[in-house]
N, C-alpha and C positions, 0 to 999 in steps of 0.2 A: 585368364583374368575376370577379377572378383567385382562385384558389382556393389555399391554403397549406396547406403539409403540415409537420410537423414531423418531422425527422429526426434529432435528437440527444435524449439522455435524460435531461437535464436541461436548462432553458430557463428563464429569467426575464426578464419584459420589460424594457425600457430604461432606464425609470425606477426599478427595483428594484433593491439591491445584496442579493444574497443570498451571506451568507458560507459558505451549506451548499455552494457549488459544489466538491466537493475534485478538480479538474481544471484545467489550465490554461485562458485566455480565446482567443479567437480569433488575437487577434495574437502570441501567442505559438508557435502550430503551425507546423510546418516545411513549409509546402505547398512554396515553391521548391525545398527541398531534396529533397522525397521527388521532385518531377517531375522533376530533374537523375537521383537514384537509377533512377526507371521508364525514364527515358531510354538510360539504360548498360546497364543490364541486357536491356531489351529489345531494344534495338541487337546483342545477340550473337547467334551464330548458334545457338542451344540453348534450345529449347523444354521443358526438364525442368519449370522451375517451374510450366508448365500442367498437370503431370503428376501422378497421385496421388505424394503423397512418403514419402521412406524413414520407418519409423515412428518410431526415435527423434530423426527433423530432419534436414535436410539438413548433410551433412557439411562443405562447406564454410563453412556459415553457423555451425556449431558451432565449426570452425575460428578461424576470426574472433570470434566473441563470447567461445572462452575467451580468447584473447589481450586481448582488451579489458578482459575482468573481472579477469584476473591484475595489468594495471597499476592499475586502481582499486581492487583490492581489496587488493594490496599483498600478496598470497598465490597459490600457482599454482592454476590451474584446468585441469584436462585436459577437451577435448573431450567425450572417452568417458564424462565424467563427468554431462553437460549432455543434457536430455530439452526439447526444443521444445514448447510448450504454446499457446493461445490465452489469454492472460493468467495472472495469478496466481489468477484467481478460477477459473477454468476448471481449473486445475490441481489448486486445493483441493477443487473439487467430484469431479475424476477421483479424488483419493487417498482422499476419503471414501468413494467407491464402491467403490475395491479394497481399503481397509484396516478399514472398518468394517462392524457389523451395526447394525440398529436395535435402540434402547437401550443401545449402547455411550456409556461416557461418555468427552467432551472437557474438558479443562482448557482455560481460558481466562482470559486476563488482565482485574481489575477495575480499569478500563476495559478495552473491547478494541471492534475495530470492526467497527462494528454489523451491515454486510452478510455477515460470517463467519458471525453469529449465524442469518444466516437461512439460508445453506447449511449450516448442522449442524441446524438446523430441517427443512429438505428431507429431509434422511438417517435423520430421527427421532432424533437422537442426545440424550443428557442433559447438557447443560450445566452445571459446577461453574467459579464463578469463584474465581482465587485473588487474595488481596491483592494491591496493588503498594505501592510507595513512589516517590520521587523519583528514585529508579535504576533502576527498572523492576519487575520480578515478584519477588515476596517469595520466599526460597529457603527461609526457614523456614516460611513459611505452606503452602510447596509440601510440604516434607517431613511437616507435618503431615495434610495431606490426603491424601498417599500412605501414612501409618500405618491410613487408614481405606478409600481403596479405589485400585484400579490403573485409569488413562485406556487407553483404548485411543490416543488421541492429546493431545499437548499442543500449544494453537497459541499463539503467540507473535508480536508483532512487536517485536524486540529493539532496532532501531533506529530513532530518531527516531519513535517511536511514535505511531499513530494510535488517538487521539487525542490523549494526554495529552504526548506529546514526550518523554518520556524517553528515556535509551539503557542498554542494560544492560552493566556493568563485566563486564571479561573474567574476572575471578574469578567473578562468577555464572554467567557463561555456562560456563563450565569444571564447574561444580559441577550446573548444570542437565544437562549432558551426562553426567557422572559418574551421574546418579541416575535418566536414562533406561536406561543401562545396567544399573545396577543393579536397577531395579524393572521394564523390559522395556515400555516404551512409546518409541511414536514421537515427535519433537518436528518439527511444521511450524511453521518460522521464515519466515513471511512478512517479504521483505527489500527489498520494492519502493523504500524510502525510501530505503536505505543510500549508493545514489551520489548522494545530495540531502544531504550535509554542507557546510556552508556556514563553520565555524569548523575547529576541533582534529579531525582525523580521529578516527572512531569505532574502537572495536576492530576486529579482521578479522570479518566474519560469521560467523553459526554454522554456515552453510555449510562453511566452512573445516572443520568438526570431520566431515564428511559421511562420511569414511572408514571413522570409528566405527560406522558403520551404524545409527543411530538418530536422525539429521538427514537432512529433507528441506529442503532451502532454495527459496523461492520468489521469484523475480526477474520483472522487468516492464517492457517498454519502455515503458509506459502512462505511468509517471511522468516518464521520461527523454527521451521525443521525443515519441509522441502516444498517446492511449489509442485513437482507433478503428485504431489498427494491429493489436488484440488479438493480440499477441505477446509471449510470454515464457518462461521456461525454469524447470524443476526440475533443482537440484544436487543428487546423492546418489550413494550407493555401489553397484557393481555389481548387487548382488541387487534393489535398488529400479530400477535402469534398467531390467533385464530385465520386472519385473513390469509397468512402465508401458508398455514399448511393446509388450508382449505381451497387452496389452487387449485386449477386444472392441470396441471404440471406434476402434484404431488396426489391428485387422486386418481391419475394414470399409472405412475410410474412407482407410486409409494417415496418414501424418504429419501433424499440424497445422498449418495455415497455411504450407504451402510457397509460396506467391506472394508474401506478404508477407516472408517470411523472405528470400527471393533477393533481393527490393529493401532490406530492412535490411541483410543483409550486405555492400551497395555500401557503405551508409551510414556502418557500422562500420570495413571494409578501407580505405575512403580516407581516415579519421580524420575526418569529420563530425561523427561522434557524439561525439566529445571536444569539438569546439571547441562545439559545440549546449551541450552540459550545460556549460562554461564558462561561457557565456552566461547560461543557466539560474541556475547560481549566482550570478551576479552580479547578476540580474533580483532573485531571492528575496532576497538579504541587503537590497536595498534596500527593498524591499516590508516586509520584518520592521521595519526602521527607521521605517518609515513608519506601519505599524499601530500600532506599540507606542508612539510618540510621541501617536495620535490617542488611544489607549486610556487613557493616562496624562492626557491632556487631559480626556479625558468621561467616563473612568470610575476615574480615580485614587482611591483609596480605598474603591472600591465594589468592583471586581473585582481576585480575585487570580492570579496567573497565573507561569509561568518562560517569559522570551524562548526562544523556540526557536533553535535554532542549526543546523536539519536540517528536512527533510521539507515538509509544507504548512500546519500547524495552531498557532493558539494555544487552550489549554486552559482557559477561563475559571470561577474559582469563586467563585459569589455567595454572597450573605449566606445563610444556612440557612433564613431563612422564604421566599425567592424561588424560582420554579418555573419551570424551564426549557421546559416542553411549555405551561403557561400563559402565557408570553411569547410563545413562537411562533405560539399560536392567535392573538395579538393583532398580532403582527408585518406581516402584510401592510398593516394601515393605515397602518404608517410605511414601508411601501416598504423593508420591510430584511427578509433571512432569516437563520438560520443551523440547526444542528444540536442539539437538546436533548442534554442527560446522558444522560438516561436511556435512549436507544436506543440508548448505548454499554455499558449494565450487563447482565450475563446474571441480577441478581436484582432488577430494578427500583427500582435505586437512581441516586444520581447526579443526584437533581433538581434542585439549588442549581447546576449545571455546565451551561456551554455551549461549542461548539467552533467557533470562529470559522478559515475557510480565507483565506489570503492569497494564492495562485497566480493566482485568475481576474482580479481586479482590477489599474487602476494605483494609483499612491500616493492621489492626489486622491480617487478612488472610496472607498478605503478608510478614509481620515479621514471622508469625507461618511456612509459608513457606522457607523463608528464615533458621528456625532453623533446620525443616527439610533438607536441602540441606546439610547442614554444616554436620549434622549425617550421610547422605547418604556418601558424599564423605569421611568423616573419616571410614566409614565401610569398604568400597573397595581400598582405600589408607592409611593405619593406620599409 
């Protein structure tokens, strides 16, 4: 009898369609591309990728990353303003370590990324939700909150927000940065979906305001290449760069993820990342169309949502009397899964919302998942 060991964070049986999986399926992961990158880099007469890395991150990698981001963001990005991390989550945790004390306040959007709330809880920060609308963070609501207390941090996902999908307009971005300078708080801009825009280009990332001194922009290859790489970056002004790369964590262990960054340097430098990203755009556009059609067929008139033009998610609002957690508890019976809205709330709200990811499954599975979701809802709320 063979023994099987689980090696991935999330796992769903083959007969279950789990819309909760916020990552690409196995067929989209660039195994062949990474094999080629490894063969090229390890074939060089240079073993530096196996050594402790430079604290800020390998200079060759930051150089090609800055060029890639400058093209894709359509604004200049300097390699000196980039700090290499082990993904956006690790960056957020390090920022909390360096810039906050237990009991400090962090402002978040309502809704917000539910696992960021877990990181804030680990650091014993007090979370204050700020209302949003169809265009993102409400600046008037933020000004009201700032009149009452000053946060240490404001955490925002300004482009193709997780879970709601909205994108903050340029005017609000500018007002947000102005308020951060006026009131003395740091903006943590989680911009991991900025490069996953499938229609009209979004405004420049909040990281474009980094030189103003109050913005730390987070990016990651988890969404645009592969999550298992655990490779990302912080874009920030020089004073923040120094604070990040002189942290005790870096002093002890050296730069973060030097081996992986050496391989991804090849992927980016050879132009493979651009081609792969273009393929993802085409695939995700098709999957959005497929899931939208299925939701219209099976949940038309019942669920309300905006069709996403980027990112990974549909954010569904169900009738007021329905509860996402109640549905989730019954979902395994129907071999379907999703994320209940309450988990994205900083105040235990959003009970009649659910988040669906289109990133993991092919078109036919997305359609079947929508059918199962309707059957689930009808069984709980006949």
